[in-house]
C-alpha positions in Angstrom: 0.0 -23.4 -4.0 -1.1 -21.5 -1.2 1.2 -21.9 1.5 0.2 -22.7 5.0 0.8 -18.6 7.1 1.9 -19.9 10.8 4.9 -17.1 10.5 4.9 -13.3 9.6 7.8 -11.3 8.8 8.8 -8.1 7.3 11.9 -5.7 7.1 11.3 -2.0 7.1 14.2 -0.1 5.4 15.0 3.9 4.4 16.2 2.9 0.7 14.2 2.0 -2.3 16.8 0.7 -4.3 18.0 -1.1 -1.6 14.3 -2.8 -1.0 14.1 -4.3 -4.5 17.9 -6.1 -3.3 16.2 -7.1 -0.1 13.1 -8.5 -1.6 14.7 -10.6 -4.0 17.1 -12.3 -1.5 14.3 -12.7 0.9 12.1 -14.5 -1.8 15.2 -16.4 -3.1 16.2 -18.0 0.2 13.2 -19.9 1.3 9.5 -21.0 0.3 7.6 -17.9 1.5 4.8 -15.9 0.2 4.9 -12.3 -0.6 2.3 -10.5 1.1 3.0 -6.6 1.2 6.4 -4.9 -0.9 6.2 -1.5 -1.1 7.0 2.4 -0.5 5.8 3.6 2.3 5.6 7.5 3.7 8.9 9.1 4.1 10.4 7.3 0.9 11.0 4.4 3.1 10.0 0.6 1.7 8.6 -2.3 3.7 8.4 -6.3 2.5 6.3 -8.2 4.5 6.5 -12.3 3.5 4.9 -15.3 5.1 5.2 -18.8 5.6 6.5 -21.7 8.0 7.8 -20.3 11.1 11.6 -21.6 9.0 10.9 -20.8 6.0 10.3 -16.7 7.1 13.2 -17.2 9.7 15.1 -17.8 6.7 13.9 -15.6 4.6 14.5 -12.5 6.8 17.9 -13.8 7.6 18.8 -13.7 3.8 17.4 -10.0 3.9 19.0 -8.8 6.6 22.5 -9.9 5.2 21.9 -7.7 1.9 20.5 -4.9 3.9 23.6 -2.8 4.0 22.9 0.5 6.2 19.3 0.7 5.0 17.6 -1.5 7.6 15.5 0.1 10.0 13.7 -2.1 11.7 12.2 -5.8 11.5 9.9 -8.3 13.0 8.8 -11.9 12.8 6.0 -13.7 14.6 6.2 -17.2 14.8 3.4 -18.2 15.6 0.9 -15.0 14.1 -2.9 -15.5 14.6 -4.5 -16.2 11.2 -6.5 -13.8 11.4 -3.6 -10.7 10.8 -3.4 -12.3 7.2 -7.0 -11.1 5.8 -6.5 -7.5 7.7 -3.5 -6.6 6.5 -5.0 -7.3 2.7 -8.5 -5.6 3.6 -10.6 -8.7 2.9 -12.4 -9.3 6.0 -16.1 -9.0 5.7 -18.2 -8.0 8.7 -21.8 -9.1 10.3 -23.5 -6.8 11.8 -23.6 -9.0 15.4 -20.0 -7.9 15.1 -20.4 -4.5 15.4 -21.2 -3.3 18.8 -18.3 -1.9 19.1 -15.8 -0.3 17.2 -11.5 -0.6 18.7 -8.9 1.5 16.9 -5.1 1.1 17.5 -2.5 3.7 16.3 1.0 3.2 16.0 3.8 4.9 15.1 5.3 2.5 12.8 4.3 -0.8 10.8 6.3 -3.1 12.2 4.8 -1.8 16.3 0.8 -2.3 14.2 1.2 -5.9 13.2 2.8 -7.0 16.8 -0.4 -4.7 18.5 -2.9 -6.5 15.6 -1.2 -10.0 17.1 -1.8 -9.4 20.3 -5.0 -8.0 19.9 -6.8 -11.0 18.5 -5.1 -13.4 20.9 -6.3 -11.5 23.2 -10.4 -11.4 23.0 -13.0 -12.7 20.5 -13.1 -10.0 17.4 -13.1 -9.5 14.4 -10.1 -7.0 13.0 -10.8 -6.2 9.7 -8.2 -3.2 8.8 -4.8 -2.6 9.5 -3.2 -0.4 7.2 0.2 0.1 6.9 2.1 3.6 6.4 0.6 5.1 3.3 -0.8 8.8 3.6 -0.8 8.7 7.2 3.5 9.7 7.6 4.6 6.5 8.1 2.2 5.6 11.1 -0.1 2.3 10.9 -3.8 1.6 12.3 -5.7 -1.1 13.0 -9.9 -1.3 13.3 -11.9 -4.5 15.2 -14.9 -4.7 16.1 -17.3 -7.5 18.1 -18.5 -7.2 21.5 -17.8 -4.2 23.9 -16.0 -5.7 26.7 -14.0 -7.8 23.9 -13.1 -4.9 21.5 -11.8 -3.3 25.2 -9.8 -6.6 26.0 -8.5 -6.1 22.4 -7.2 -2.9 22.5 -5.8 -2.9 25.8 -3.8 -6.2 24.7 -2.7 -4.6 21.9 -2.0 -1.0 23.2 0.3 -2.7 25.7 2.4 -4.2 23.4 3.0 -1.3 21.0 3.4 0.9 23.6 6.3 -1.6 25.1 8.3 -0.1 22.7 6.9 3.4 23.2 5.2 3.8 19.6 1.4 3.9 20.7 -0.6 6.7 19.6 -3.6 6.6 20.5 -6.5 3.8 21.6 -10.0 4.3 21.3 -13.1 2.1 21.7 -16.7 3.2 20.3 -19.3 1.8 21.9 -22.5 1.1 19.8 -21.2 2.9 16.7 -23.2 4.6 14.1 -23.6 2.8 11.0 -22.2 5.4 8.8 -18.8 5.1 10.2 -18.1 1.4 9.2 -19.3 2.4 6.0 -16.3 5.2 5.5 -14.0 3.0 6.6 -14.5 0.1 4.5 
């Protein structure tokens, strides 16, 4: 049975061994769906879950309780925009009319790029099609979104503001009328 995804929670850990213990505790604590559980650059590990708000909160609390000294960062987005989930898994199809502009945000941490993605899609009518977290990029994260130029600019601004609030913004870019070959490279 597929759970209703109204919240997203994540723990970032410095120990892979402890992370497995944390993941087990999180999954046993409540009815959540495991979205991502894997090693990331710099020898860290992330556990990301989704579900109803109370279930995600309980799952995060259980994970924090057994995380010992390994907890680096955590994240809870209670009313996460549903467009965030397919962008994490890479399951977003782009339509030609969505490709008037390409927006990219890059952040120093996984949690901040997820927060930035949620803020960006809530700010404008855009298609969030990719959230890349920490693999082969030194623990950073980036997102890519498309839409009309004004919408992409507004979304990138909102996402950058959220990421910048924590001092973790690396870069933000809006490319008007991107060459079609650029999309083939990133999809």
